[in-house]
N, C-alpha and C positions, 0 to 999 in steps of 0.2 A: 919420794916426797921431798920437797925442798924445805929446809928449815935453818934457823940460826943454830950452828952446832952447839950442843950442850946447854942450850938455853931453856929448854922445855922440861919442866919437872914431871914426875909421874902423878903427883897429887896436887890439889889446890884447895883453897878455901872458897866457900860459897854459902849464900843465904838460901837454905833449903826450906821450901814450904812443906809442912807435914800435916796440915789440917787447918780448920777454921781458926784464924788468929794465932796460928802456931808456925812461926818461922824460926829456924835454928841455924846458927853458924856452924858449919860442919866441914870436915875434910873429905873430899870426894876425888875420884880419879879425874885427871885431865882428859877430856874427850878425845878419842882417836878420830882422825879424818880419813876419808876415802878419796878415790879419784874424783877430780873436779871440785873438791871442797877446800875450804880455808880453815885454819885455826887462827882465831883473832885473840890477841892479848888485850883485855879490856882496860881502858884508862878511865872513862867516865860513863856512867849510865844514869839517865834521869829517872826519877820515880814518877810513874804515870798514875792517874786516878784509876785506870782500869786494872793495874796491878793491885792496888789497894782494895778495889771492889772484889777481885777474885779471892784475895786473902781473907777478907771480911765475911764473904758469903759462902765460901766453900763450893763455889760453882765448878771448880775443877778438881779432878782426882789428885791425890798426893802419892808420892813426892814429886815435886817440880821445882825448877829454878826459874823464877820470873825475871823480868827486866828486858826491855826491847828498845830503849832510846840510847843505843850503844855506839860509842866511838872508841877506837883503839888502833893497835898496830898489828899488821899481819905477822904472825909468828911462824907459820908454816903453810905451804901450799901443797895440795894433792897433785897426783899425776895428771897431766893434761891441762893444768891451769897455766895460761900464758898472759892473762891480763894483769895479774898481780904477782908480787914477789915479797919474800920476807923483808920487813922494814917499811913497807908501804903503810901510810896512815890512812885509815878508812872509816866510813860509817856503813852499817849494814841494815837494810830493811829486813823485817822478819816475815813479811807477807809479800808475795809476788803472784799475780794471777797467771793462768795458763795462756791467755790470749786468744783462745779458739772457741770457748764454749758460748752458749746463749748469752750468759751474763756479761762475758767479756765483749762480745759483739755489740751489746747494748751499752757498754761502758759502765755497767754496774759492778765494778770489779770486786767489791767487798762481798758479793754474794757468790762468787766463783768458788767451787769446791777446792780447787788447788790453792786459791788465795787463803781459804780458811785453814789450810795446813800451815803450821809454823815451821819456818825453815832455818831457825837458829836454836841451838841447844847447848847447854852446859852439862848435859846428862839427864837421865830419866826421860819423861815425856817432853818432847820439844815444846818450850814455853818462852823462848827469848834468850834466857840464860845470862843476861847482862849483869846480874847480881852475883858474879863469880869472876875469877881471875882470867879464865879462858872460855871462849865460845867457839863451838863448831858451826860453821856456816855451810849449809847444804848446797848441792850443785846448782839447783835452779835459782837460788838466791845469788850465788856467785856470778852466774851468767847475766842476771838482769837487775839485781838489787843491791849492789855494792858501789859506793861512790868514793873516789879518792879525795882526801882532804888536801887542799892546796897548802903550800908552804906559807907560814905566817898566820894560819887560822888555827886557833886553839882547839883542843879536844872538847873543852867545855862548850864553845860556840858550836862545834860540829854536832854535838849530841842532840841538837834541836832539829835536825833535818827531818826526821819522821814526824814529830808533832807539828812542825811548820807545814808539812805536806797536808796533814789532816785539816789544818786551818785554811789553807789555800783552797782545798776542796770545798769546805763549808761555805766560804765566801763566794766561790764560783757557782755553787748551787743556788744562791740567792739571785744571781744575774743582776747585780746592782747597776743602776744607771747613775751617771754623774749628777750631783745635786740632790739625790735622794737623802732622806733623813733616816738614820739607822740607830736603833737603841740596842746596846750590848749589855745584857744583864749578867753581872759577875765580872770582877776585875782581878781574878787570879791570873797566873801566867797565860793560860789559854785565852781567857777573856781579853787580856791586853793584846795578845797577838792577833786575835780576830778583829779587834777594834782598829788596830794599826792597819791591817790589810783592807778593811772596809774603807778607811780614810784614804788609803793609797788608791782605791778604786774610784775616788772622787765623791764619796758620800760625806754628808755632815753627820758626824758620829757623836752620840750622847751615850755616856756610860752610867751604870748604876751599880752600887755595892753598899753593903751595910757598914763597911769599915772605911773611915776617912783615910787611914794609913795606906790603903790600897790605891785610893785616888791620888795620893801624893806620889806613889811609885809610878802610876800610870802617866802622871803629868810629865815625868822624865822621858816619856816616849811620844810626847806631843799630843797627848789626849787631855784637852783642857776643859771639856764639858762634862764634868762628873756630877752625878746626883747622889746625895747621901740618902739611901733608901730607908735608913732608920728614922729619918726626919721628914722626908718629902714623899708625897703621894706621886709615885712615878707615873702612873697612868694619866692623872690630871695634868701633871707637868708636861708630858709629851704632847697632850692635846693642846695645851696652851702655847707650845712652841710651833704648832702646825695649823693654826687657824681652826682648831677644834677637831681636826681629822684624826691625828695619831701618826705614828711612825710609818714610813713606807715599808720598813723591814725591821724585825726584832730578832736578835740572836740570843738564845738562852745558853749561856756559857757556864752554868753552875747546875749541879744536880738538884733535883727537888721538883716533884710533880706539881706542887702548889704554885710554882712559878709559871706553869703553862697558861693558866687563866690570866695571870697578870700580863704575860706576853701577848696573848690574844686580845685582851682589852686595850693594850697600848698600841696595837697595830690599827691602822686606818682601814676602812672598808676597801677591799681589794688588795690589802697589804699581804706581806708574807711573814711567817714565823718559822725560824729554823731552830729545831731541837738538836743542839750539839752535844750536850752533856748528859742527856737522858739515856744512859746505856744499860740501866737495870730494867729487866722485864717486870711487868706488873700492869696495873690498871690506873687510869687517870680520868678525871671528869673534865669534859669540855662541853661547851655550848654548841650543839650541831648547827644552830641557826647562824652562828658566827661564820661557819664555813659555807653554808648554803645561801642564806639570805644576804649576809654581809660580804660574801665572796672572798673571805680571807683564806689564804693557802697555808697549810701546815706541812712543813718540809722536815726531812731528816738528812743527816750526813754522818757517816760512820767510817772511821779508819782512813787510810791513805788511798791515793790514786796513782797508779803507775804512770799515767799520762802527765802527772805533775812532778814526777820524781826529779828530773833534772832542773826544773824551775825552782823546786823547793831547795835543792842543793845550792843553786846559784843565789837564791835569796839569802841563805845562811852564810855562804862563803864570801859573798860580796859585802856582808855586814849591812844589808838593808835595814836590819835592826841589830843593835848591840845586845844580843840575847844573853850574853854572860851577865848583864846587869839584872836579869831576872833570877839568877841563882843567888839565894840568900843563905843557904845552908849546904855545907859540904861534909860528907862523912866518909871516912876510910871504910874499906870492906869489913874490917874487924868490928865496926860499929853499925853494920847494916841492919841488924834487928832494931836497934835504937832509931836508926834513920827511918825505917818503915813505920814505926810507931809514931814518930814525930810527924811524918807526912800525913798520917791518917788523922791527926789532930792539929791542923795548922793554926798558927797564931795570927793575930790581926795584921802583923807586918811581915809575915813570912810569905815567900813566893816559891820558887822552884827549889826542891831538895834533890841533891844528886849523891849517888854512891860512887866512890872513886877507888876501884881496886888498883889503879895505876898511880895513886897518890905517892906511893913510896918510890916508884921508879921515874917519876917526873915526866918531862915532856911538856910541850907548850899547850 
């Protein structure tokens, strides 16, 4: 195994999930790596809504260490690894498909059984591991799911590669045409990224959110057409902008099944509605005639696409968006429990919260 001599301790600090709404800062062993694997020293890990959902609902067994929007430095490489060496700055995806099964052949990668296995762990059941000082990256991820961070690109910017991938996939699912009108419901970090990407695809983008503060932040990314959903009837407004038709496409970028009806009503006959943030299972009421008679299409997009991996990395590394501007709150690992609690109850002007185990050792 190649490693920086004397630099890897036996134990580390980590935010350990112990049950529903129960995350504890603990000392745990630094994971050992095997042939073909990497040990990644974490600098920054974004807090994703799916992490918060798992903690809130108890959908996963405990103990686990979550966190998958991870950037950091290679601390050690396993036997046989030639693409990476200690000191490389990288981002690691936590899901990579097999490439051979029925779902991979149909490019529905998130349904591949191999894809559903998590390939990064800080110990316990593999669950991403980014809320810890070190992460073990398993062999199939090392082969196909690790991207080097170019010089001059910060760890903070780089940690957006995975969420950018999911947004690129969502926008691709809509098959937008230049000149179409798109409504993006929700202007958190994901909603802003989706709106920017729809705009880059040539669409006229309208955004809606309950908080004016979020529209102010979105305007800094060139999103000028914001609707205050607390004051405006979004459906009526969209019809008014489109000669009574409604939006060609609507993206639901915030959780809440009640928004599905609003999205369907805001879409024109023959339009498309993308459910991006509805990741919790359950039941929702829709008007079946909206699909059958009005010929509206209800679409879903979940997780990342390996086909978009390099494109998402290039999007981030080229600074097509200054994604660091979306980070409003930074927490050292020692305050990770506080960070997760904060992210679960966002403020009107809060955007992305990140946990930074590497805050103490610096790096760009």
